[in-house]
C-alpha positions in Angstrom: 81.1 78.3 103.7 82.7 81.7 103.1 86.0 82.0 101.4 87.8 83.3 104.7 86.5 80.4 106.7 87.6 77.9 104.0 91.2 78.9 103.5 94.1 76.6 104.4 95.1 77.0 108.1 98.5 75.0 107.8 101.1 74.3 105.4 100.0 70.8 104.8 96.5 72.2 103.8 97.9 75.0 101.6 100.0 72.4 99.4 96.9 70.1 98.9 94.7 73.4 97.8 96.9 73.8 94.8 97.9 77.4 95.9 100.9 78.8 93.9 103.5 81.2 94.8 103.9 84.1 92.8 105.9 87.5 92.9 103.8 90.7 93.8 104.7 92.2 90.4 103.6 88.9 88.5 100.4 88.7 90.7 99.5 92.4 89.7 100.2 91.4 86.3 97.8 88.6 85.9 95.1 90.3 87.9 95.5 93.3 85.7 95.2 91.2 82.7 92.1 89.3 83.7 90.5 93.0 84.6 91.6 94.5 81.0 90.1 91.3 79.4 86.7 91.5 81.4 86.3 95.0 80.4 85.9 96.4 83.9 86.8 99.9 85.0 90.4 99.8 85.7 91.0 103.0 88.0 87.5 104.0 89.3 87.3 107.8 90.0 90.1 108.7 87.6 88.8 111.5 85.2 90.8 113.1 82.1 93.5 110.4 81.8 92.1 107.7 79.4 94.0 108.8 76.4 97.3 110.0 78.2 98.4 108.6 81.5 96.2 105.4 81.7 97.7 103.8 78.9 101.4 104.6 80.4 100.2 102.8 83.7 98.9 99.8 82.0 102.2 99.2 80.1 104.3 99.7 83.3 102.0 97.3 85.2 102.6 94.6 82.2 106.3 95.2 82.3 106.2 94.7 86.2 108.1 98.1 86.6 108.5 100.3 89.9 106.9 103.6 88.8 107.4 107.3 89.5 104.3 109.4 89.0 105.6 112.9 88.0 103.1 115.8 88.2 102.3 118.9 90.1 100.0 119.1 93.1 96.3 118.2 92.8 96.6 115.9 89.8 95.8 112.3 91.5 99.1 110.9 91.8 98.6 109.4 95.4 95.0 108.2 94.3 96.5 106.5 91.1 99.2 104.8 93.4 96.5 103.6 95.9 94.4 102.0 92.9 97.3 99.8 91.8 96.5 97.8 95.0 93.2 96.6 93.5 95.1 94.3 91.3 96.4 92.2 94.3 94.8 89.0 95.2 92.0 89.2 97.9 94.3 87.6 100.3 97.6 85.7 100.3 98.9 83.1 102.8 102.0 83.7 105.1 103.7 82.0 107.8 102.0 82.9 110.9 104.5 82.7 113.6 105.3 85.5 116.0 109.3 85.2 115.5 108.8 86.1 112.0 108.7 89.9 111.6 107.5 89.9 107.9 104.4 88.1 105.9 106.9 85.2 104.7 105.8 83.2 101.6 105.2 79.8 102.8 106.9 78.2 99.8 109.9 80.8 99.8 110.6 82.3 103.1 113.3 85.0 103.0 113.8 85.1 107.0 116.1 82.9 109.0 113.3 82.2 111.0 110.8 81.1 108.2 113.7 78.9 106.7 114.2 77.2 110.0 110.4 76.6 110.6 110.1 75.1 107.0 113.2 73.0 107.8 112.3 71.5 111.2 108.6 71.7 111.5 106.0 69.0 110.2 104.0 70.9 107.7 100.8 70.3 109.7 102.3 72.3 112.5 103.2 75.3 110.5 100.4 77.9 110.8 99.1 79.8 107.9 97.5 83.3 108.3 96.3 85.4 105.2 97.4 88.7 104.5 94.3 91.0 103.2 94.7 93.1 100.0 93.8 96.3 101.7 96.8 95.9 104.4 99.3 95.1 101.7 99.8 98.8 100.6 101.6 101.3 102.8 102.4 105.0 102.0 105.0 107.3 103.6 105.5 111.0 102.9 109.2 111.7 102.4 109.8 114.9 104.5 111.1 114.2 107.9 111.3 110.2 107.0 114.4 108.6 108.4 116.4 105.7 107.4 115.0 103.7 110.3 111.7 104.5 109.2 111.4 102.7 106.1 114.8 100.5 106.0 115.2 99.7 109.5 117.7 100.0 112.3 119.9 97.8 114.8 117.8 96.9 117.9 119.9 97.7 121.1 117.7 95.4 123.1 118.9 92.5 120.7 122.3 93.4 120.9 122.2 93.4 124.9 120.8 89.9 124.5 124.0 88.7 122.7 122.8 88.6 119.1 125.6 89.8 116.7 125.2 93.1 114.9 125.6 91.6 111.8 122.9 88.8 112.2 119.4 89.3 110.8 118.0 88.7 114.3 119.5 92.1 115.5 117.4 94.2 113.2 114.0 96.1 113.9 112.6 96.3 110.4 111.2 99.4 108.8 108.3 99.9 106.4 109.8 98.5 103.2 110.8 95.0 104.8 107.6 94.7 106.7 105.8 95.4 103.3 107.5 92.4 101.8 104.9 90.9 99.2 103.3 94.0 99.0 103.2 97.8 97.7 105.3 100.6 99.4 104.7 104.0 98.2 106.9 107.2 98.8 105.2 110.7 98.3 107.2 113.4 97.3 110.7 111.6 96.7 113.1 114.4 96.0 112.5 115.3 99.7 113.9 112.1 101.0 117.3 112.4 102.8 120.2 111.2 100.4 121.0 108.4 102.6 117.6 107.0 102.4 117.6 107.4 98.7 120.9 105.3 98.7 118.9 102.4 100.6 116.1 102.6 98.2 118.6 102.2 95.4 120.0 99.3 97.0 116.5 97.7 97.2 115.6 98.5 93.7 118.9 97.1 92.5 119.9 94.2 94.8 116.6 93.8 96.8 118.6 93.7 99.6 119.0 95.8 103.1 122.2 97.2 104.5 121.9 98.8 107.9 125.0 100.7 109.5 127.2 99.1 106.9 126.2 95.4 107.5 124.8 93.8 104.5 121.8 91.6 105.4 120.5 89.9 102.3 116.8 89.7 101.8 115.3 88.6 98.5 112.7 91.3 99.1 109.4 90.9 97.0 108.1 94.5 96.6 106.6 97.0 94.1 107.9 100.5 95.1 105.9 103.6 93.9 106.9 107.1 93.9 105.6 110.5 93.5 107.3 113.8 92.8 106.9 117.4 91.5 108.8 118.1 88.4 110.4 121.4 89.7 112.1 119.4 92.6 112.6 116.1 90.7 114.4 117.6 87.7 116.5 119.9 90.1 120.2 118.8 90.1 120.9 117.0 93.2 117.5 116.3 94.6 117.2 112.7 93.4 120.7 110.7 93.3 120.9 109.7 89.5 121.4 105.9 90.3 118.1 105.9 91.9 116.4 107.6 88.9 117.9 105.0 86.6 116.5 102.1 88.5 112.9 103.4 88.5 111.2 101.3 85.6 108.5 103.8 84.4 107.9 107.4 84.9 104.4 108.4 84.6 103.8 112.0 83.8 100.3 113.5 85.1 98.5 116.6 84.1 95.6 118.8 84.9 92.4 118.4 82.9 92.7 119.5 79.6 89.2 120.5 79.1 86.8 122.4 81.3 84.0 120.0 81.3 86.4 117.2 82.6 87.4 119.4 85.5 83.7 119.9 86.3 83.2 116.4 86.2 86.0 116.0 88.8 84.1 118.7 90.8 80.9 117.0 90.7 82.7 113.6 91.8 84.8 114.8 94.5 83.0 117.7 96.2 81.0 115.6 98.6 78.3 118.3 98.8 74.5 117.3 99.3 72.6 119.6 97.2 69.2 118.4 98.5 68.0 118.4 102.2 65.7 121.1 103.9 67.4 123.8 101.8 68.3 122.5 98.5 70.8 124.1 96.2 70.4 124.2 92.3 73.7 125.1 90.5 73.3 126.4 87.2 76.1 125.0 84.8 77.6 128.4 84.0 78.4 128.7 87.8 80.2 125.3 87.6 81.9 126.6 84.7 83.2 129.8 86.2 84.5 127.8 89.3 86.5 125.7 87.1 87.4 128.3 84.8 89.0 130.2 87.9 91.4 127.4 88.3 92.3 127.4 84.7 93.1 131.1 84.7 95.3 130.6 87.7 97.2 127.9 86.2 97.9 130.4 83.0 98.3 133.7 85.2 101.7 135.2 84.9 101.2 136.4 88.6 101.0 132.8 90.2 104.0 130.5 90.5 103.5 127.7 87.7 106.0 125.2 89.3 104.1 125.0 92.2 100.9 124.4 90.3 97.2 124.7 91.2 95.8 121.9 92.6 92.2 120.5 91.9 91.6 121.1 95.5 91.4 124.8 94.8 88.4 124.1 92.8 86.7 121.9 95.0 87.5 124.2 97.9 86.0 127.2 96.0 82.9 125.2 94.8 82.2 124.3 98.5 82.5 127.6 99.8 80.1 129.1 96.9 77.5 126.3 98.0 78.1 127.3 101.6 77.4 130.9 100.9 74.3 129.6 98.8 73.0 127.5 101.4 73.3 130.4 104.0 71.1 132.7 102.0 68.7 129.9 101.8 68.6 129.5 105.5 68.2 133.3 106.3 65.9 134.2 103.7 63.8 130.9 103.3 64.5 130.5 99.6 64.0 127.1 98.2 65.9 126.1 96.1 68.8 128.5 96.5 70.8 129.2 93.4 74.5 130.4 93.6 75.5 133.9 92.3 78.6 135.5 91.3 78.2 137.4 94.6 78.6 134.3 96.3 82.3 134.1 94.9 83.0 137.2 96.8 83.6 134.8 99.9 86.3 132.9 97.9 89.1 134.6 99.5 89.0 132.3 102.5 89.1 129.0 100.4 91.8 130.6 97.8 94.2 132.3 99.6 97.0 130.0 100.7 96.4 127.5 97.8 97.9 130.0 95.3 101.6 130.7 95.4 102.6 134.2 93.7 105.4 134.4 91.4 108.1 136.3 93.6 110.3 136.7 90.7 107.8 139.0 88.7 107.8 142.7 88.9 104.1 142.8 89.9 103.3 144.6 93.4 100.1 142.9 93.7 98.7 141.4 96.7 97.2 137.8 97.0 93.6 139.4 97.2 94.4 141.5 94.1 95.8 138.2 92.1 92.7 136.6 93.0 90.3 139.5 91.8 92.1 139.5 88.6 92.0 135.9 87.9 88.3 135.8 88.9 87.6 138.5 86.4 89.2 136.8 83.7 87.5 133.5 84.5 84.1 135.4 84.4 85.0 137.2 81.3 86.0 133.8 79.5 82.7 132.3 80.3 80.4 135.2 79.9 82.0 135.6 76.3 80.8 131.9 75.5 77.2 132.5 76.7 76.2 136.2 75.8 76.0 137.7 72.4 78.0 140.9 72.5 75.4 142.7 70.8 73.7 145.2 72.9 76.2 145.3 75.7 77.4 149.0 74.9 73.7 149.8 75.0 73.6 148.5 78.7 76.8 150.3 79.4 75.6 153.7 78.2 72.5 153.3 80.7 75.2 153.1 83.5 76.8 156.4 82.4 73.7 158.2 83.5 74.4 157.6 86.8 72.6 154.4 87.5 73.9 152.1 90.4 72.9 148.6 90.9 73.6 146.9 94.5 73.4 143.3 94.4 74.6 140.7 97.1 74.7 137.2 98.4 71.8 138.0 101.1 69.5 139.9 98.7 66.3 138.2 98.2 66.0 137.0 94.6 62.7 138.6 94.1 64.4 142.0 94.7 66.4 141.5 91.5 63.6 142.2 89.1 62.7 145.6 90.8 66.4 146.6 90.8 67.0 145.9 87.2 63.9 148.1 86.1 66.5 150.9 85.5 68.5 148.8 83.1 66.0 146.5 81.1 68.6 145.5 78.6 70.5 143.8 81.4 67.3 141.9 82.6 66.9 140.8 79.0 70.6 139.8 78.7 69.9 137.3 81.3 67.5 135.4 79.0 70.5 134.5 76.8 72.3 132.7 79.7 69.1 130.8 81.0 65.6 131.0 79.9 64.2 130.3 83.3 61.6 132.2 84.9 62.5 131.2 88.4 63.4 134.2 90.5 66.6 132.4 92.2 67.8 131.4 88.6 67.1 134.8 87.0 69.0 136.5 90.0 72.1 134.2 89.2 71.9 135.1 85.6 71.6 138.8 86.3 74.7 139.0 88.4 76.5 136.9 85.8 75.6 139.5 83.3 76.5 142.3 85.4 79.8 140.7 86.4 80.5 140.2 82.6 80.1 143.7 81.9 82.4 144.6 84.5 85.0 142.0 83.4 84.9 143.3 79.6 85.3 146.9 81.2 81.9 148.2 80.2 81.1 149.3 83.8 82.8 149.5 87.2 82.0 148.1 90.5 82.9 148.3 94.3 82.7 145.2 96.3 82.9 144.2 100.0 81.8 141.1 101.9 79.6 139.9 99.4 77.9 143.1 98.6 78.6 144.6 95.3 77.6 147.9 93.7 77.8 148.1 89.9 78.1 151.7 88.3 80.1 153.6 85.7 
C-alpha cells in the first residue's frame, strides 16, 4: 500500500499512528540535519556558493531563523528561497473541516473552529487531510501588494450576517495566515507598503494578526523569507528599522567569482538543445566570451552597478548566439554549426534593456555604444589568454597595405580559408586557439583572432547586422 493510502484519515487513527506535532522551523531543522548527515546535495542547481552563501543558510536553518536574502538581481535569491521547501516533511496532517480556513494542527489548533471541533467531536469524527510539501510554500512579489493580500481584511458579508468586527469569524485571511505551518516568501521587501511592513513586524514579533485595529491573536507557525536589493534595502526609510531588527539572519548573495562558474551556470540553465537535425558545437572560448561580457558589464563605469547585471544577461546572450548559429546551419546546410564572433553582432536584442546605464556619469554614449565597448573588452580579455602576442603586429601591418576581410554570420565556413589567403599569419594564429581542421571550427577561430586584433587596436572594423569588415 502506498504511503498516501495508508495515512490516517481521522484524529483517532492519527494519534494511534504515533505522529508528533512540530513547529515548521523545527521540522525543517530536523530534516535538514538528516540531509546534512546523509551527505546528499542540499541545494540542487546552486553554483558558486559552496564556501560563501551556503554555510550561512545552513546556520540560519539550524538557528531556526527567518531570513533575508540580500543581493543584486540574477543572483539566485528566489531559487534559494524555494529550495528551502525541500526540507519540509513530505506531507503533514490537518483538520479537514470546511469551516476552518487554515491547515490547523490536529494537536494544537489555532482557530476557534478548530478548537471547537477538538472539544466537541469524537476523535473518529474529526477528519484528517494531508498537506503536501509542494503546497506549503507561497511567494509574493512586493510591488502592488496590499495589506489584505498577505495579512487579511474584514469580510463585509460576515459583518452583514451579524458577526462582530472584533471576532475571528469576521476575517477574510490573507496569504500569511493561510500559510500557517508553511513557508511564505516576499520578493523585493523594500517595495512593500509601510503599513504591510508593520503587519509583518507584528507577525515576526508576536505571531499574531491585527486588522483595522482589532487584535485577533493567532499563534501563527510560519517561516518567513525575504529578498531585497542592497541599493533599496540600505536606503533610509525603505524598510522600517523594527522589521529589520526582527529578521533572524541576513544572507548576502553575489555573482559568480570565477568565469568557469558562470559558464557552468550557463550550461546548466540555458535549456538549449545543441543536438537535433542541425547540431551546434560551441567552442569553450566562445562560452568564455559570452560570460566575460557579463563580467565586463559588472565592472563597466558606464553601467549602473547598483542595479547589477543579472545572470539572465549571460543566458539570453548565449541563447541568441546559438539561435544565430543554428539559423546559419539551416540556411547553409552546415553540420555541425559552430558559433562565431559575428553571431554576437545580434546581441543587441537580448542585451539592450538588461543594462541600466549610469546616468550620473559624464559620458554621452548610447546603450549600443556601451554594449560595443563591453563586448570589445570581453573579447580582448579572452583573446589575451589564448593567443601569444608575438606576431600580432606583423598581421596588423598586412592590413595597412589596404587588405580588407569581410566575414559574417551567414558566410559559409569553407569560404574563410580563401579569404584569409591574403593574411596567412591570421590563419596560422587561429591554430593557437584551437588546432581543429574542421572548417566551421576554423572559421570561428579566425573570427576570434580578427576580433582580438580589433580589440587590441591593431586593425579597425565596420559592422552591420552580422556582417563585419576588418581593415586598417
